[in-house]
N, C-alpha and C positions, 0 to 999 in steps of 0.2 A: 303050322310053322311060322312064332316072331319077326320078323325084319327088324333090321336096325335104319335109318334115313338117318345125312346131314343133312341139312338147309342152312347151305350159304348165303347170306345175308348182303349182295352185290346195291351197294348206294354212297358217294358223296361221299369225301371221307370227312372227318369230324373232329371237333377237338376237345379231347379227351380229356386232356388234363386242367382245362374247365370247371369239368366233372369231380375229376380228383382233387383242388386246393375247393369243392362245395362251392364251385362257382355255377352249376347245373342248372336245375329247376327247384325256384325255392324251397328250403326245406334237406335240402341236398340230401335225404334217407333215398336210398335205392325203388321206392316202392312209389317215387312221389315223382322220380325223376325218371323212369323207366315204364310209365303207365301202361302203354299200348304191353309193351312188352310184357306184363304182370299177367293181363287181361286176357293173350294169349297162350301163355302158360294153361288160365286160367278155361282155358278151351279146350288145349288139346285132355285137359284130366276127364271134359266133360265127353269128349268124342271118344273118350277108352282106352286112348292111347297112353301113352307116358316118354314124357321127357327121360332122358338118361344121360344130357350132359348136354355142356353148353357153356358161353361167354362171347364178351364185346371185348374188340379188340380194338387198342391203342391204336390211336391215329401211324399212319405208316410211317412219317418219318423215323419210328423206332421199330422198326424193318428193316427189310430189304429183298434182291431177288440176284439168286447166282444161276447162272449155269459152268456144272462142275465140272471140270479139269475128264483127261482121258488117263483110263489103263491105273500106275503107278502113277499119276502127277492132279489124283482127282483134285485136293488143294489148292498145290502148288500153280497150277495151272486152271487156276478156277476164275470169273469173271463174275465180280457184283460190281449191284448198282443199288445207288439209293430210291426210295420211294421217296414221295411222288413220282409215280409216273408215265412220262408224259403221252406215250401208247392207249392211256385211258383213262375217262374222266370217273370212274368210281373203284372200288375197291372191296376187298371181302372189310366189312367193319367188325359182323360174330359168326356165332352158329347156334345150332339148335343140333341136337343129336334127337331121337323120337324112337321108341317102338311100340308097333304095331303091325301086325299081323294082312292087313289086308291094304294091298296095294291102292287102291281106291278112296281109302281113309290118309294115303300117305302121300295123294295128290291133293286130296280140297285143305291138310291141313300147311302143307306151302304156301295156298291161297293167302293161311290168316296170317302167314308172319308180317311181323310190321318194318315197315322198308322205305325207306324214299327211294329206292331203287327195282331193282329185282330179286327174285328167290332162286337162286340153281340149288335142286336136291337129289341125291342120288344115292343107291341105296349102298349101305354098307357091305362088301363082300366078307362073307363070314371066316375067319380065321379062329383054328380053335387052339 
């Protein structure tokens, strides 16, 4: 049976705006801006697994946290806070979804994901 694993990239936040303005690595093309990620994608294919999703996330200032309220006041009593968050030095800066039927391969793939921090990987719960 093929399982899907999610790899969460935890690292210091980055200046996503400079990449959007073409101010990333000279050339501005994804292949030149993110060569380590292209190498990772190539390695996953060579290992016989398949990337089925993934994305870089913009700087944490474009999101936040919420603790929902209770009962019928889920939105009304929600407590919001903007990022970046003072209780952490890292954020989730991106993710990959990879399909493989080999749990030990999923573990090896985690070590290959490019990061300036650490990778968290989890098997995705199967939902029909």
